[in-house]
Structure formats: C-alpha cells, structure tokens
C-alpha positions as CSV (number, residue, x, y, z in Angstrom):
1,M,15.9,-12.4,6.7
2,S,13.5,-15.3,6.7
3,K,11.8,-16.2,3.4
4,L,8.2,-15.0,3.5
5,R,5.5,-15.9,0.9
6,P,2.3,-13.9,1.4
7,L,-0.9,-15.7,0.6
8,H,-3.5,-14.7,-2.0
9,D,-3.8,-10.9,-2.5
10,R,-1.4,-9.9,0.3
11,V,1.8,-7.9,-0.1
12,I,4.8,-7.4,2.1
13,V,6.3,-3.9,1.9
14,K,9.4,-2.3,3.5
15,R,8.8,1.4,4.2
16,L,11.1,3.8,2.5
17,E,12.4,6.7,4.6
18,E,11.1,10.2,3.9
19,E,13.3,13.3,3.6
20,R,14.3,14.6,7.0
21,V,15.3,18.1,5.8
22,S,12.7,20.7,4.9
23,A,12.8,22.8,1.8
24,G,14.4,25.6,3.8
25,G,17.2,23.3,5.0
26,I,15.8,22.7,8.5
27,V,16.5,19.1,9.9
28,I,13.3,17.5,11.1
29,P,13.7,15.2,14.2
30,D,12.4,11.6,14.2
31,S,9.7,12.5,16.8
32,A,8.2,15.1,14.4
33,T,8.1,13.0,11.3
34,E,5.1,10.8,10.2
35,K,5.4,7.3,9.1
36,P,6.3,7.0,5.4
37,T,3.5,6.1,3.1
38,R,5.7,4.7,0.3
39,G,7.7,1.5,0.3
40,K,9.3,-1.2,-1.7
41,V,7.4,-4.5,-2.3
42,I,9.5,-7.3,-0.8
43,A,7.0,-10.1,-1.7
44,A,3.6,-10.5,-3.2
45,G,1.0,-13.3,-3.2
46,K,-0.3,-15.1,-6.3
47,G,-3.6,-13.2,-6.4
48,L,-7.2,-13.0,-5.2
49,I,-9.3,-16.1,-5.4
50,L,-12.6,-15.2,-7.0
51,A,-16.0,-16.9,-6.2
52,S,-15.6,-18.9,-9.4
53,G,-12.4,-20.4,-8.1
54,E,-10.2,-18.6,-10.6
55,I,-7.2,-16.5,-9.4
56,R,-7.1,-12.8,-10.4
57,P,-3.3,-12.1,-10.6
58,I,-2.0,-9.4,-8.3
59,S,-1.1,-6.0,-9.9
60,V,2.3,-5.4,-8.1
61,K,5.5,-7.4,-8.2
62,E,8.6,-7.7,-6.1
63,G,10.8,-4.6,-6.4
64,D,7.9,-2.2,-7.2
65,T,7.8,1.1,-5.2
66,V,4.2,1.7,-4.0
67,L,2.1,4.3,-2.2
68,F,-0.3,3.1,0.5
69,G,-2.5,4.6,3.2
70,K,-1.0,6.0,6.4
71,Y,-2.8,3.6,8.6
72,A,-3.0,0.7,6.1
73,G,-1.8,-2.8,6.8
74,Q,-0.3,-4.5,9.8
75,E,3.3,-3.7,11.0
76,I,5.5,-6.6,12.1
77,K,9.1,-6.9,12.9
78,I,11.0,-9.9,11.5
79,D,14.7,-10.5,12.0
80,G,15.0,-6.9,13.3
81,E,13.5,-5.5,10.1
82,E,10.2,-3.6,10.2
83,L,7.7,-4.6,7.5
84,V,4.1,-3.8,6.6
85,F,1.7,-6.6,5.5
86,L,-1.0,-5.1,3.2
87,K,-3.9,-6.3,1.1
88,E,-3.6,-5.3,-2.5
89,D,-6.6,-3.0,-2.0
90,D,-4.6,-0.9,0.5
91,I,-2.1,0.0,-2.2
92,V,-3.2,3.2,-4.0
93,A,-0.4,3.5,-6.7
94,I,2.7,2.1,-8.2
95,I,5.5,4.7,-8.5
96,E,7.1,4.4,-12.0
97,A,10.5,5.8,-12.6
C-alpha cells in the first residue's frame, strides 16, 4: 500500500468487519449487512491548527480501534484497499481492550 500521511486533524481508518452470524446462528448475507462503524486507525495527522497558530495534538494514534458515524468521512480505494478518511471530530470513541 502507498504511504499516506493525512494533514492536520484528519485520520485514515480501515473498516473492521462486523459479525455475519446472528445470536441465533443465522448467517447474514452481505447485502443485508450495514457498513461497519468501527475501524483501525492506519494513519493520523499532527493535529488541528488553532487560530493562534498552535497545533492541538490529535487524540488518536496509529493502531487504535475507533467508533465513527455510519455516514462519516469519505470512502476511497487505494491499491485495492477500501479506506475511510475522517476528521478527528467524526470519531466518537476509542475502543480500549
């Protein structure tokens, strides 16, 4: 994959696949599943540039698993891999193990 470096408060996320089997053991087909709303951070920018010129560091780092809105960000395919470009504000939580 190409090396990508997002600018400012932008984050690149790779969606994580959701479970495709219901609690009752029924396999859910691809056409019936929604897009996953969690993913792994592939790259993150340095932070938001404030009006004073200072940089507020970004809260997430490469490797974090995050939750984001269903319709958040912009999807793009790079080297055959589907990625989501988000602003830090589109991320609602970091999933800690």
